[in-house]
Each structure stands twice: as structure tokens, then as C-alpha cells.
All heavy atoms as TSV, in Angstrom:
chain	resi	resn	atom	element	x	y	z
A	1	MET	N	N	-32.712	37.737	-115.506
A	1	MET	CA	C	-32.079	36.530	-115.036
A	1	MET	C	C	-32.264	36.356	-113.527
A	1	MET	O	O	-32.249	35.258	-113.030
A	1	MET	CB	C	-30.595	36.580	-115.395
A	1	MET	CG	C	-29.905	35.284	-115.173
A	1	MET	SD	S	-29.893	34.350	-116.681
A	1	MET	CE	C	-28.416	33.453	-116.513
A	2	SER	N	N	-32.401	37.440	-112.768
A	2	SER	CA	C	-32.507	37.313	-111.313
A	2	SER	C	C	-33.896	36.888	-110.848
A	2	SER	O	O	-34.113	36.716	-109.666
A	2	SER	CB	C	-32.122	38.622	-110.638
A	2	SER	OG	O	-33.050	39.622	-110.972
A	3	ASN	N	N	-34.841	36.703	-111.757
A	3	ASN	CA	C	-36.183	36.298	-111.348
A	3	ASN	C	C	-36.425	34.805	-111.554
A	3	ASN	O	O	-37.561	34.366	-111.617
A	3	ASN	CB	C	-37.237	37.126	-112.080
A	3	ASN	CG	C	-37.167	36.927	-113.582
A	3	ASN	OD1	O	-36.225	36.335	-114.096
A	3	ASN	ND2	N	-38.161	37.424	-114.286
A	4	VAL	N	N	-35.353	34.006	-111.634
A	4	VAL	CA	C	-35.491	32.568	-111.824
A	4	VAL	C	C	-34.840	31.821	-110.657
A	4	VAL	O	O	-33.951	32.339	-109.994
A	4	VAL	CB	C	-34.845	32.097	-113.154
A	4	VAL	CG1	C	-35.522	32.730	-114.349
A	4	VAL	CG2	C	-33.368	32.405	-113.179
A	5	VAL	N	N	-35.316	30.607	-110.414
A	5	VAL	CA	C	-34.688	29.736	-109.418
A	5	VAL	C	C	-33.365	29.251	-110.001
A	5	VAL	O	O	-33.298	28.875	-111.168
A	5	VAL	CB	C	-35.609	28.538	-109.102
A	5	VAL	CG1	C	-34.910	27.547	-108.191
A	5	VAL	CG2	C	-36.917	29.015	-108.481
A	6	ILE	N	N	-32.303	29.292	-109.196
A	6	ILE	CA	C	-31.003	28.806	-109.653
A	6	ILE	C	C	-30.575	27.623	-108.796
A	6	ILE	O	O	-31.093	27.416	-107.701
A	6	ILE	CB	C	-29.921	29.906	-109.609
A	6	ILE	CG1	C	-29.696	30.406	-108.178
A	6	ILE	CG2	C	-30.271	31.050	-110.552
A	6	ILE	CD1	C	-28.487	31.294	-108.023
A	7	LYS	N	N	-29.637	26.846	-109.324
A	7	LYS	CA	C	-29.043	25.745	-108.565
A	7	LYS	C	C	-27.595	26.087	-108.281
A	7	LYS	O	O	-26.905	26.643	-109.127
A	7	LYS	CB	C	-29.132	24.442	-109.366
A	7	LYS	CG	C	-30.547	23.942	-109.508
A	7	LYS	CD	C	-30.580	22.609	-110.215
A	7	LYS	CE	C	-32.019	22.133	-110.336
A	7	LYS	NZ	N	-32.108	20.826	-110.958
A	8	CYS	N	N	-27.149	25.791	-107.055
A	8	CYS	CA	C	-25.758	26.018	-106.690
A	8	CYS	C	C	-25.346	24.975	-105.660
A	8	CYS	O	O	-26.169	24.232	-105.145
A	8	CYS	CB	C	-25.550	27.433	-106.169
A	8	CYS	SG	S	-26.436	27.787	-104.661
A	9	LYS	N	N	-24.057	24.935	-105.361
A	9	LYS	CA	C	-23.549	24.000	-104.369
A	9	LYS	C	C	-23.487	24.689	-103.011
A	9	LYS	O	O	-23.170	25.872	-102.926
A	9	LYS	CB	C	-22.174	23.492	-104.757
A	9	LYS	CG	C	-22.227	22.561	-105.950
A	9	LYS	CD	C	-20.877	21.970	-106.223
A	9	LYS	CE	C	-20.986	21.032	-107.416
A	9	LYS	NZ	N	-19.696	20.465	-107.769
A	10	ALA	N	N	-23.778	23.920	-101.961
A	10	ALA	CA	C	-23.743	24.443	-100.596
A	10	ALA	C	C	-23.174	23.388	-99.666
A	10	ALA	O	O	-23.370	22.189	-99.886
A	10	ALA	CB	C	-25.147	24.832	-100.139
A	11	ALA	N	N	-22.474	23.842	-98.630
A	11	ALA	CA	C	-22.025	22.947	-97.562
A	11	ALA	C	C	-23.142	22.900	-96.532
A	11	ALA	O	O	-23.467	23.911	-95.910
A	11	ALA	CB	C	-20.734	23.462	-96.950
A	12	VAL	N	N	-23.749	21.740	-96.350
A	12	VAL	CA	C	-24.921	21.603	-95.485
A	12	VAL	C	C	-24.558	20.766	-94.266
A	12	VAL	O	O	-23.978	19.690	-94.390
A	12	VAL	CB	C	-26.090	20.938	-96.246
A	12	VAL	CG1	C	-27.318	20.817	-95.349
A	12	VAL	CG2	C	-26.430	21.722	-97.511
A	13	ALA	N	N	-24.900	21.274	-93.075
A	13	ALA	CA	C	-24.736	20.518	-91.830
A	13	ALA	C	C	-26.099	19.943	-91.468
A	13	ALA	O	O	-27.015	20.677	-91.112
A	13	ALA	CB	C	-24.227	21.434	-90.726
A	14	TRP	N	N	-26.249	18.651	-91.577
A	14	TRP	CA	C	-27.527	17.996	-91.281
A	14	TRP	C	C	-27.675	17.671	-89.808
A	14	TRP	O	O	-28.787	17.630	-89.286
A	14	TRP	CB	C	-27.691	16.728	-92.114
A	14	TRP	CG	C	-27.948	17.019	-93.551
A	14	TRP	CD1	C	-27.061	16.948	-94.583
A	14	TRP	CD2	C	-29.178	17.471	-94.121
A	14	TRP	NE1	N	-27.664	17.320	-95.758
A	14	TRP	CE2	C	-28.962	17.642	-95.505
A	14	TRP	CE3	C	-30.432	17.750	-93.613
A	14	TRP	CZ2	C	-29.961	18.066	-96.363
A	14	TRP	CZ3	C	-31.425	18.171	-94.468
A	14	TRP	CH2	C	-31.184	18.326	-95.828
A	15	GLU	N	N	-26.561	17.405	-89.122
A	15	GLU	CA	C	-26.599	17.057	-87.700
A	15	GLU	C	C	-25.338	17.577	-87.022
A	15	GLU	O	O	-24.291	17.681	-87.650
A	15	GLU	CB	C	-26.623	15.534	-87.511
A	15	GLU	CG	C	-27.825	14.823	-88.078
A	15	GLU	CD	C	-27.711	13.322	-87.869
A	15	GLU	OE1	O	-27.446	12.908	-86.721
A	15	GLU	OE2	O	-27.862	12.577	-88.836
A	16	PRO	N	N	-25.431	17.871	-85.716
A	16	PRO	CA	C	-24.232	18.289	-84.997
A	16	PRO	C	C	-23.201	17.165	-84.968
A	16	PRO	O	O	-23.548	15.996	-84.821
A	16	PRO	CB	C	-24.730	18.594	-83.585
A	16	PRO	CG	C	-26.194	18.380	-83.574
A	16	PRO	CD	C	-26.613	17.834	-84.886
A	17	GLY	N	N	-21.946	17.527	-85.145
A	17	GLY	CA	C	-20.866	16.560	-85.048
A	17	GLY	C	C	-20.654	15.690	-86.270
A	17	GLY	O	O	-19.756	14.871	-86.298
A	18	LYS	N	N	-21.474	15.844	-87.296
A	18	LYS	CA	C	-21.348	15.058	-88.522
A	18	LYS	C	C	-20.603	15.887	-89.570
A	18	LYS	O	O	-20.650	17.117	-89.550
A	18	LYS	CB	C	-22.732	14.667	-89.071
A	18	LYS	CG	C	-23.555	13.828	-88.124
A	18	LYS	CD	C	-22.990	12.440	-88.018
A	18	LYS	CE	C	-23.884	11.599	-87.118
A	18	LYS	NZ	N	-23.400	10.291	-86.877
A	19	PRO	N	N	-19.947	15.228	-90.520
A	19	PRO	CA	C	-19.262	15.985	-91.579
A	19	PRO	C	C	-20.248	16.797	-92.421
A	19	PRO	O	O	-21.422	16.432	-92.554
A	19	PRO	CB	C	-18.612	14.901	-92.436
A	19	PRO	CG	C	-18.620	13.666	-91.607
A	19	PRO	CD	C	-19.767	13.802	-90.645
A	20	LEU	N	N	-19.750	17.901	-92.971
A	20	LEU	CA	C	-20.570	18.687	-93.892
A	20	LEU	C	C	-20.803	17.890	-95.158
A	20	LEU	O	O	-19.960	17.106	-95.585
A	20	LEU	CB	C	-19.872	20.003	-94.237
A	20	LEU	CG	C	-19.670	20.977	-93.084
A	20	LEU	CD1	C	-18.865	22.173	-93.555
A	20	LEU	CD2	C	-20.992	21.420	-92.513
A	21	SER	N	N	-21.944	18.110	-95.767
A	21	SER	CA	C	-22.299	17.450	-97.009
A	21	SER	C	C	-22.367	18.509	-98.110
A	21	SER	O	O	-23.085	19.503	-97.974
A	21	SER	CB	C	-23.668	16.772	-96.838
A	21	SER	OG	O	-24.125	16.259	-98.059
A	22	ILE	N	N	-21.602	18.331	-99.180
A	22	ILE	CA	C	-21.651	19.270	-100.302
A	22	ILE	C	C	-22.798	18.824	-101.204
A	22	ILE	O	O	-22.789	17.716	-101.735
A	22	ILE	CB	C	-20.325	19.291	-101.092
A	22	ILE	CG1	C	-19.148	19.573	-100.155
A	22	ILE	CG2	C	-20.389	20.299	-102.239
A	22	ILE	CD1	C	-19.232	20.890	-99.422
A	23	GLU	N	N	-23.801	19.680	-101.338
A	23	GLU	CA	C	-25.018	19.324	-102.061
A	23	GLU	C	C	-25.415	20.425	-103.044
A	23	GLU	O	O	-25.091	21.587	-102.835
A	23	GLU	CB	C	-26.168	19.103	-101.076
A	23	GLU	CG	C	-25.874	18.013	-100.075
A	23	GLU	CD	C	-27.035	17.746	-99.141
A	23	GLU	OE1	O	-28.164	18.205	-99.424
A	23	GLU	OE2	O	-26.803	17.076	-98.127
A	24	GLU	N	N	-26.137	20.025	-104.067
A	24	GLU	CA	C	-26.720	21.007	-104.976
A	24	GLU	C	C	-28.066	21.425	-104.393
A	24	GLU	O	O	-28.880	20.573	-104.040
A	24	GLU	CB	C	-26.905	20.404	-106.366
A	24	GLU	CG	C	-27.359	21.428	-107.386
A	24	GLU	CD	C	-27.339	20.889	-108.800
A	24	GLU	OE1	O	-28.298	20.186	-109.155
A	24	GLU	OE2	O	-26.371	21.152	-109.507
A	25	VAL	N	N	-28.262	22.724	-104.245
A	25	VAL	CA	C	-29.503	23.257	-103.681
A	25	VAL	C	C	-30.136	24.236	-104.667
A	25	VAL	O	O	-29.459	24.814	-105.509
A	25	VAL	CB	C	-29.253	23.964	-102.323
A	25	VAL	CG1	C	-28.745	22.989	-101.280
A	25	VAL	CG2	C	-28.304	25.128	-102.467
A	26	GLU	N	N	-31.439	24.401	-104.541
A	26	GLU	CA	C	-32.157	25.396	-105.342
A	26	GLU	C	C	-32.306	26.666	-104.521
A	26	GLU	O	O	-32.632	26.609	-103.338
A	26	GLU	CB	C	-33.522	24.860	-105.753
A	26	GLU	CG	C	-33.443	23.749	-106.764
A	26	GLU	CD	C	-34.805	23.338	-107.301
A	26	GLU	OE1	O	-35.841	23.769	-106.742
A	26	GLU	OE2	O	-34.815	22.579	-108.276
A	27	VAL	N	N	-32.052	27.799	-105.161
A	27	VAL	CA	C	-32.143	29.099	-104.504
A	27	VAL	C	C	-33.248	29.902	-105.183
A	27	VAL	O	O	-33.214	30.115	-106.398
A	27	VAL	CB	C	-30.795	29.856	-104.580
A	27	VAL	CG1	C	-30.899	31.199	-103.887
A	27	VAL	CG2	C	-29.675	29.017	-103.987
A	28	ALA	N	N	-34.212	30.316	-104.382
A	28	ALA	CA	C	-35.344	31.083	-104.911
A	28	ALA	C	C	-34.880	32.456	-105.386
A	28	ALA	O	O	-33.848	32.966	-104.942
A	28	ALA	CB	C	-36.402	31.249	-103.823
A	29	PRO	N	N	-35.642	33.074	-106.278
A	29	PRO	CA	C	-35.297	34.436	-106.726
A	29	PRO	C	C	-35.318	35.404	-105.549
A	29	PRO	O	O	-36.015	35.167	-104.562
A	29	PRO	CB	C	-36.408	34.788	-107.723
A	29	PRO	CG	C	-37.064	33.513	-108.072
A	29	PRO	CD	C	-36.842	32.577	-106.932
A	30	PRO	N	N	-34.562	36.484	-105.637
A	30	PRO	CA	C	-34.560	37.475	-104.552
A	30	PRO	C	C	-35.943	38.100	-104.379
A	30	PRO	O	O	-36.670	38.312	-105.349
A	30	PRO	CB	C	-33.556	38.527	-105.005
A	30	PRO	CG	C	-32.944	38.050	-106.260
A	30	PRO	CD	C	-33.674	36.846	-106.716
A	31	LYS	N	N	-36.266	38.393	-103.129
A	31	LYS	CA	C	-37.518	39.086	-102.803
A	31	LYS	C	C	-37.242	40.587	-102.740
A	31	LYS	O	O	-36.118	41.025	-102.955
A	31	LYS	CB	C	-38.044	38.577	-101.461
A	31	LYS	CG	C	-38.369	37.098	-101.488
A	31	LYS	CD	C	-38.810	36.631	-100.134
A	31	LYS	CE	C	-39.060	35.126	-100.202
A	31	LYS	NZ	N	-39.013	34.488	-98.926
A	32	ALA	N	N	-38.254	41.352	-102.397
A	32	ALA	CA	C	-38.088	42.802	-102.268
A	32	ALA	C	C	-36.974	43.108	-101.271
A	32	ALA	O	O	-36.888	42.464	-100.224
A	32	ALA	CB	C	-39.395	43.437	-101.809
A	33	HIS	N	N	-36.110	44.036	-101.608
A	33	HIS	CA	C	-34.991	44.486	-100.770
A	33	HIS	C	C	-33.900	43.427	-100.608
A	33	HIS	O	O	-33.100	43.495	-99.685
A	33	HIS	CB	C	-35.474	44.965	-99.404
A	33	HIS	CG	C	-36.556	45.991	-99.490
A	33	HIS	ND1	N	-36.327	47.273	-99.927
A	33	HIS	CD2	C	-37.885	45.907	-99.243
A	33	HIS	CE1	C	-37.454	47.937	-99.929
A	33	HIS	NE2	N	-38.420	47.130	-99.510
A	34	GLU	N	N	-33.867	42.419	-101.467
A	34	GLU	CA	C	-32.807	41.415	-101.489
A	34	GLU	C	C	-32.084	41.498	-102.826
A	34	GLU	O	O	-32.632	42.001	-103.801
A	34	GLU	CB	C	-33.365	39.998	-101.319
A	34	GLU	CG	C	-33.998	39.729	-99.986
A	34	GLU	CD	C	-34.533	38.314	-99.864
A	34	GLU	OE1	O	-34.757	37.642	-100.891
A	34	GLU	OE2	O	-34.736	37.881	-98.730
A	35	VAL	N	N	-30.864	41.008	-102.869
A	35	VAL	CA	C	-30.101	40.955	-104.111
A	35	VAL	C	C	-29.497	39.566	-104.254
A	35	VAL	O	O	-29.320	38.849	-103.270
A	35	VAL	CB	C	-28.973	42.017	-104.167
A	35	VAL	CG1	C	-29.545	43.412	-104.158
A	35	VAL	CG2	C	-27.986	41.822	-103.038
A	36	ARG	N	N	-29.185	39.195	-105.459
A	36	ARG	CA	C	-28.479	37.945	-105.728
A	36	ARG	C	C	-27.079	38.316	-106.187
A	36	ARG	O	O	-26.903	39.183	-107.036
A	36	ARG	CB	C	-29.198	37.158	-106.816
A	36	ARG	CG	C	-28.503	35.852	-107.150
A	36	ARG	CD	C	-29.266	35.066	-108.179
A	36	ARG	NE	N	-30.444	34.486	-107.558
A	36	ARG	CZ	C	-31.431	33.924	-108.248
A	36	ARG	NH1	N	-31.393	33.882	-109.555
A	36	ARG	NH2	N	-32.456	33.406	-107.616
A	37	ILE	N	N	-26.088	37.662	-105.598
A	37	ILE	CA	C	-24.707	37.918	-105.981
A	37	ILE	C	C	-24.068	36.628	-106.474
A	37	ILE	O	O	-24.527	35.534	-106.157
A	37	ILE	CB	C	-23.872	38.498	-104.817
A	37	ILE	CG1	C	-23.806	37.495	-103.661
A	37	ILE	CG2	C	-24.435	39.826	-104.356
A	37	ILE	CD1	C	-22.801	37.860	-102.610
A	38	LYS	N	N	-23.023	36.765	-107.254
A	38	LYS	CA	C	-22.270	35.614	-107.722
A	38	LYS	C	C	-20.962	35.583	-106.942
A	38	LYS	O	O	-20.166	36.512	-107.000
A	38	LYS	CB	C	-21.985	35.721	-109.220
A	38	LYS	CG	C	-21.212	34.546	-109.760
A	38	LYS	CD	C	-21.004	34.667	-111.254
A	38	LYS	CE	C	-20.268	33.461	-111.797
A	38	LYS	NZ	N	-20.108	33.541	-113.255
A	39	VAL	N	N	-20.756	34.504	-106.189
A	39	VAL	CA	C	-19.531	34.339	-105.415
A	39	VAL	C	C	-18.525	33.616	-106.297
A	39	VAL	O	O	-18.798	32.522	-106.786
A	39	VAL	CB	C	-19.789	33.535	-104.122
A	39	VAL	CG1	C	-18.499	33.304	-103.357
A	39	VAL	CG2	C	-20.822	34.238	-103.259
A	40	ILE	N	N	-17.371	34.230	-106.495
A	40	ILE	CA	C	-16.364	33.608	-107.349
A	40	ILE	C	C	-15.171	33.089	-106.555
A	40	ILE	O	O	-14.341	32.381	-107.080
A	40	ILE	CB	C	-15.898	34.571	-108.460
A	40	ILE	CG1	C	-15.395	35.875	-107.875
A	40	ILE	CG2	C	-17.022	34.822	-109.441
A	40	ILE	CD1	C	-14.772	36.796	-108.889
A	41	LEU	N	N	-15.110	33.435	-105.261
A	41	LEU	CA	C	-14.023	32.950	-104.419
A	41	LEU	C	C	-14.493	32.981	-102.974
A	41	LEU	O	O	-15.158	33.917	-102.547
A	41	LEU	CB	C	-12.790	33.849	-104.567
A	41	LEU	CG	C	-11.588	33.492	-103.728
A	41	LEU	CD1	C	-10.976	32.177	-104.220
A	41	LEU	CD2	C	-10.556	34.584	-103.796
A	42	SER	N	N	-14.173	31.953	-102.239
A	42	SER	CA	C	-14.477	31.944	-100.810
A	42	SER	C	C	-13.400	31.153	-100.084
A	42	SER	O	O	-12.589	30.473	-100.696
A	42	SER	CB	C	-15.865	31.344	-100.551
A	42	SER	OG	O	-15.865	29.975	-100.881
A	43	SER	N	N	-13.405	31.247	-98.759
A	43	SER	CA	C	-12.461	30.489	-97.944
A	43	SER	C	C	-13.174	30.044	-96.682
A	43	SER	O	O	-14.284	30.482	-96.389
A	43	SER	CB	C	-11.238	31.341	-97.615
A	43	SER	OG	O	-11.620	32.439	-96.828
A	44	ARG	N	N	-12.523	29.187	-95.941
A	44	ARG	CA	C	-13.106	28.693	-94.703
A	44	ARG	C	C	-13.192	29.839	-93.706
A	44	ARG	O	O	-12.237	30.573	-93.499
A	44	ARG	CB	C	-12.227	27.587	-94.133
A	44	ARG	CG	C	-12.791	26.957	-92.898
A	44	ARG	CD	C	-11.829	25.857	-92.432
A	44	ARG	NE	N	-12.348	25.170	-91.290
A	44	ARG	CZ	C	-12.271	25.605	-90.042
A	44	ARG	NH1	N	-11.710	26.775	-89.797
A	44	ARG	NH2	N	-12.754	24.901	-89.048
A	45	CYS	N	N	-14.326	29.980	-93.079
A	45	CYS	CA	C	-14.502	31.051	-92.105
A	45	CYS	C	C	-14.610	30.457	-90.706
A	45	CYS	O	O	-14.786	29.257	-90.536
A	45	CYS	CB	C	-15.729	31.892	-92.435
A	45	CYS	SG	S	-17.264	30.981	-92.241
A	46	MET	N	N	-14.525	31.292	-89.707
A	46	MET	CA	C	-14.582	30.828	-88.323
A	46	MET	C	C	-15.938	30.281	-87.931
A	46	MET	O	O	-16.055	29.555	-86.958
A	46	MET	CB	C	-14.178	31.959	-87.373
A	46	MET	CG	C	-12.694	32.291	-87.436
A	46	MET	SD	S	-11.625	30.850	-87.180
A	46	MET	CE	C	-12.039	30.411	-85.503
A	47	CYS	N	N	-16.997	30.592	-88.680
A	47	CYS	CA	C	-18.315	30.093	-88.307
A	47	CYS	C	C	-18.334	28.566	-88.290
A	47	CYS	O	O	-19.034	27.958	-87.501
A	47	CYS	CB	C	-19.403	30.647	-89.217
A	47	CYS	SG	S	-19.352	30.041	-90.909
A	48	LEU	N	N	-17.527	27.916	-89.133
A	48	LEU	CA	C	-17.479	26.457	-89.130
A	48	LEU	C	C	-16.910	25.950	-87.818
A	48	LEU	O	O	-17.420	24.998	-87.229
A	48	LEU	CB	C	-16.631	25.948	-90.299
A	48	LEU	CG	C	-17.153	26.274	-91.688
A	48	LEU	CD1	C	-16.148	25.826	-92.741
A	48	LEU	CD2	C	-18.496	25.637	-91.927
A	49	SER	N	N	-15.860	26.584	-87.311
A	49	SER	CA	C	-15.274	26.185	-86.036
A	49	SER	C	C	-16.231	26.437	-84.886
A	49	SER	O	O	-16.351	25.626	-83.974
A	49	SER	CB	C	-13.975	26.946	-85.791
A	49	SER	OG	O	-13.053	26.664	-86.810
A	50	VAL	N	N	-16.917	27.562	-84.915
A	50	VAL	CA	C	-17.852	27.900	-83.836
A	50	VAL	C	C	-18.999	26.909	-83.805
A	50	VAL	O	O	-19.376	26.421	-82.742
A	50	VAL	CB	C	-18.364	29.349	-84.003
A	50	VAL	CG1	C	-19.505	29.631	-83.044
A	50	VAL	CG2	C	-17.228	30.328	-83.811
A	51	VAL	N	N	-19.566	26.572	-84.959
A	51	VAL	CA	C	-20.665	25.614	-84.998
A	51	VAL	C	C	-20.184	24.257	-84.513
A	51	VAL	O	O	-20.833	23.609	-83.704
A	51	VAL	CB	C	-21.271	25.513	-86.417
A	51	VAL	CG1	C	-22.196	24.314	-86.523
A	51	VAL	CG2	C	-22.015	26.791	-86.743
A	52	ASN	N	N	-19.018	23.806	-84.979
A	52	ASN	CA	C	-18.508	22.507	-84.551
A	52	ASN	C	C	-18.234	22.482	-83.053
A	52	ASN	O	O	-18.536	21.511	-82.382
A	52	ASN	CB	C	-17.235	22.151	-85.324
A	52	ASN	CG	C	-17.523	21.809	-86.763
A	52	ASN	OD1	O	-18.628	21.417	-87.100
A	52	ASN	ND2	N	-16.540	21.969	-87.612
A	53	ALA	N	N	-17.665	23.545	-82.508
A	53	ALA	CA	C	-17.300	23.580	-81.096
A	53	ALA	C	C	-18.508	23.739	-80.183
A	53	ALA	O	O	-18.522	23.236	-79.076
A	53	ALA	CB	C	-16.312	24.718	-80.847
A	54	ASN	N	N	-19.529	24.446	-80.647
A	54	ASN	CA	C	-20.648	24.798	-79.763
A	54	ASN	C	C	-21.947	24.085	-80.077
A	54	ASN	O	O	-22.927	24.304	-79.383
A	54	ASN	CB	C	-20.895	26.312	-79.818
A	54	ASN	CG	C	-19.738	27.091	-79.246
A	54	ASN	OD1	O	-19.142	26.675	-78.267
A	54	ASN	ND2	N	-19.411	28.204	-79.860
A	55	SER	N	N	-22.003	23.252	-81.089
A	55	SER	CA	C	-23.289	22.689	-81.495
A	55	SER	C	C	-23.948	21.881	-80.389
A	55	SER	O	O	-25.157	21.923	-80.226
A	55	SER	CB	C	-23.133	21.849	-82.756
A	55	SER	OG	O	-22.229	20.792	-82.536
A	56	ALA	N	N	-23.168	21.166	-79.578
A	56	ALA	CA	C	-23.753	20.379	-78.491
A	56	ALA	C	C	-24.201	21.275	-77.336
A	56	ALA	O	O	-25.099	20.915	-76.586
A	56	ALA	CB	C	-22.741	19.357	-77.995
A	57	LYS	N	N	-23.586	22.470	-77.205
A	57	LYS	CA	C	-23.885	23.369	-76.087
A	57	LYS	C	C	-24.864	24.477	-76.461
A	57	LYS	O	O	-25.260	25.230	-75.595
A	57	LYS	CB	C	-22.587	24.005	-75.585
A	57	LYS	CG	C	-21.563	23.012	-75.094
A	57	LYS	CD	C	-20.316	23.720	-74.611
A	57	LYS	CE	C	-19.387	23.976	-75.771
A	57	LYS	NZ	N	-18.091	24.521	-75.399
A	58	THR	N	N	-25.208	24.594	-77.718
A	58	THR	CA	C	-26.012	25.730	-78.176
A	58	THR	C	C	-27.333	25.241	-78.757
A	58	THR	O	O	-27.411	24.917	-79.935
A	58	THR	CB	C	-25.242	26.546	-79.237
A	58	THR	OG1	O	-23.928	26.792	-78.746
A	58	THR	CG2	C	-25.921	27.858	-79.541
A	59	PRO	N	N	-28.373	25.187	-77.946
A	59	PRO	CA	C	-29.646	24.644	-78.431
A	59	PRO	C	C	-30.318	25.486	-79.504
A	59	PRO	O	O	-31.156	24.994	-80.230
A	59	PRO	CB	C	-30.503	24.581	-77.167
A	59	PRO	CG	C	-29.874	25.539	-76.219
A	59	PRO	CD	C	-28.414	25.594	-76.569
A	60	ARG	N	N	-29.927	26.765	-79.652
A	60	ARG	CA	C	-30.596	27.597	-80.652
A	60	ARG	C	C	-30.194	27.226	-82.081
A	60	ARG	O	O	-30.825	27.651	-83.031
A	60	ARG	CB	C	-30.354	29.078	-80.395
A	60	ARG	CG	C	-28.961	29.551	-80.688
A	60	ARG	CD	C	-28.839	31.053	-80.439
A	60	ARG	NE	N	-27.548	31.524	-80.792
A	60	ARG	CZ	C	-26.479	31.514	-80.006
A	60	ARG	NH1	N	-26.571	31.030	-78.783
A	60	ARG	NH2	N	-25.325	31.979	-80.421
A	61	LEU	N	N	-29.105	26.461	-82.254
A	61	LEU	CA	C	-28.720	26.022	-83.590
A	61	LEU	C	C	-29.707	24.963	-84.072
A	61	LEU	O	O	-29.992	24.022	-83.356
A	61	LEU	CB	C	-27.307	25.433	-83.588
A	61	LEU	CG	C	-26.171	26.419	-83.380
A	61	LEU	CD1	C	-24.846	25.658	-83.308
A	61	LEU	CD2	C	-26.118	27.428	-84.502
A	62	THR	N	N	-30.232	25.158	-85.259
A	62	THR	CA	C	-31.127	24.170	-85.838
A	62	THR	C	C	-30.466	23.580	-87.070
A	62	THR	O	O	-29.658	24.226	-87.720
A	62	THR	CB	C	-32.479	24.804	-86.218
A	62	THR	OG1	O	-32.236	25.881	-87.119
A	62	THR	CG2	C	-33.223	25.302	-84.993
A	63	PHE	N	N	-30.807	22.376	-87.391
A	63	PHE	CA	C	-30.217	21.677	-88.520
A	63	PHE	C	C	-31.335	21.272	-89.452
A	63	PHE	O	O	-32.430	20.977	-89.026
A	63	PHE	CB	C	-29.427	20.454	-88.020
A	63	PHE	CG	C	-28.203	20.863	-87.241
A	63	PHE	CD1	C	-28.274	21.138	-85.886
A	63	PHE	CD2	C	-26.994	21.008	-87.889
A	63	PHE	CE1	C	-27.150	21.546	-85.194
A	63	PHE	CE2	C	-25.866	21.404	-87.199
A	63	PHE	CZ	C	-25.945	21.669	-85.849
A	64	ALA	N	N	-31.146	21.280	-90.724
A	64	ALA	CA	C	-29.960	21.456	-91.544
A	64	ALA	C	C	-29.580	22.932	-91.656
A	64	ALA	O	O	-30.434	23.797	-91.668
A	64	ALA	CB	C	-30.204	20.903	-92.943
A	65	ARG	N	N	-28.261	23.196	-91.747
A	65	ARG	CA	C	-27.723	24.544	-91.867
A	65	ARG	C	C	-26.815	24.621	-93.077
A	65	ARG	O	O	-26.092	23.688	-93.366
A	65	ARG	CB	C	-26.910	24.908	-90.622
A	65	ARG	CG	C	-27.729	24.898	-89.362
A	65	ARG	CD	C	-26.961	25.455	-88.200
A	65	ARG	NE	N	-26.635	26.866	-88.371
A	65	ARG	CZ	C	-27.460	27.882	-88.131
A	65	ARG	NH1	N	-28.675	27.643	-87.744
A	65	ARG	NH2	N	-27.064	29.117	-88.280
A	66	LYS	N	N	-26.840	25.754	-93.757
A	66	LYS	CA	C	-25.893	26.059	-94.832
A	66	LYS	C	C	-24.945	27.085	-94.250
A	66	LYS	O	O	-25.360	28.150	-93.823
A	66	LYS	CB	C	-26.608	26.602	-96.054
A	66	LYS	CG	C	-27.515	25.606	-96.689
A	66	LYS	CD	C	-28.206	26.206	-97.883
A	66	LYS	CE	C	-29.452	25.434	-98.157
A	66	LYS	NZ	N	-30.641	26.219	-98.168
A	67	LEU	N	N	-23.667	26.759	-94.223
A	67	LEU	CA	C	-22.694	27.594	-93.523
A	67	LEU	C	C	-21.928	28.495	-94.476
A	67	LEU	O	O	-21.720	28.157	-95.627
A	67	LEU	CB	C	-21.717	26.704	-92.764
A	67	LEU	CG	C	-22.358	25.706	-91.814
A	67	LEU	CD1	C	-21.317	24.784	-91.230
A	67	LEU	CD2	C	-23.120	26.431	-90.726
A	68	GLY	N	N	-21.491	29.647	-93.959
A	68	GLY	CA	C	-20.657	30.545	-94.734
A	68	GLY	C	C	-21.008	31.989	-94.491
A	68	GLY	O	O	-21.984	32.310	-93.839
A	69	ASN	N	N	-20.194	32.858	-95.025
A	69	ASN	CA	C	-20.406	34.305	-94.920
A	69	ASN	C	C	-20.590	34.850	-96.322
A	69	ASN	O	O	-19.657	34.931	-97.080
A	69	ASN	CB	C	-19.189	35.002	-94.317
A	69	ASN	CG	C	-18.878	34.544	-92.923
A	69	ASN	OD1	O	-19.488	33.619	-92.424
A	69	ASN	ND2	N	-17.936	35.184	-92.302
A	70	VAL	N	N	-21.784	35.208	-96.642
A	70	VAL	CA	C	-22.045	35.820	-97.949
A	70	VAL	C	C	-22.894	37.037	-97.739
A	70	VAL	O	O	-23.723	37.099	-96.900
A	70	VAL	CB	C	-22.754	34.841	-98.898
A	70	VAL	CG1	C	-23.032	35.509	-100.220
A	70	VAL	CG2	C	-21.907	33.612	-99.117
């Protein structure tokens, strides 16, 4: 089962200062030394606040971004 492309939902930031967009994305199978996990619970993490607060000041951030800690 881990050698197939899967579809899942992701919070995507397309531009700084814009609301996150919840989208269905395709995830490629894991490569060598990678694993696929099933997330059954998550919560808002500080990375969302950091990106929102610093996106205008931090040129290294590129968009579109999928945010979260997994």
C-alpha cells in the first residue's frame, strides 16, 4: 500500500498574508529512507503564527507552502 500515490487534505499558503486554503493534494510514495505515516489527530502549531508574522520580513519563505509539524 505504501508504494502508491495517495490523496490527502493540506493547508496551503499560496501567498503571504492570504488565508490558508484547504486543498486535496497528491502525495508521492515514500522514497528510500522515508516513511509514510497516518495522522489521526493534529492541532494548530506555532509555525502558522511565525509564517504569518514573518512572511513579509523573511525572503527565504517560498510559496506555495504546506504548513504543519509531521
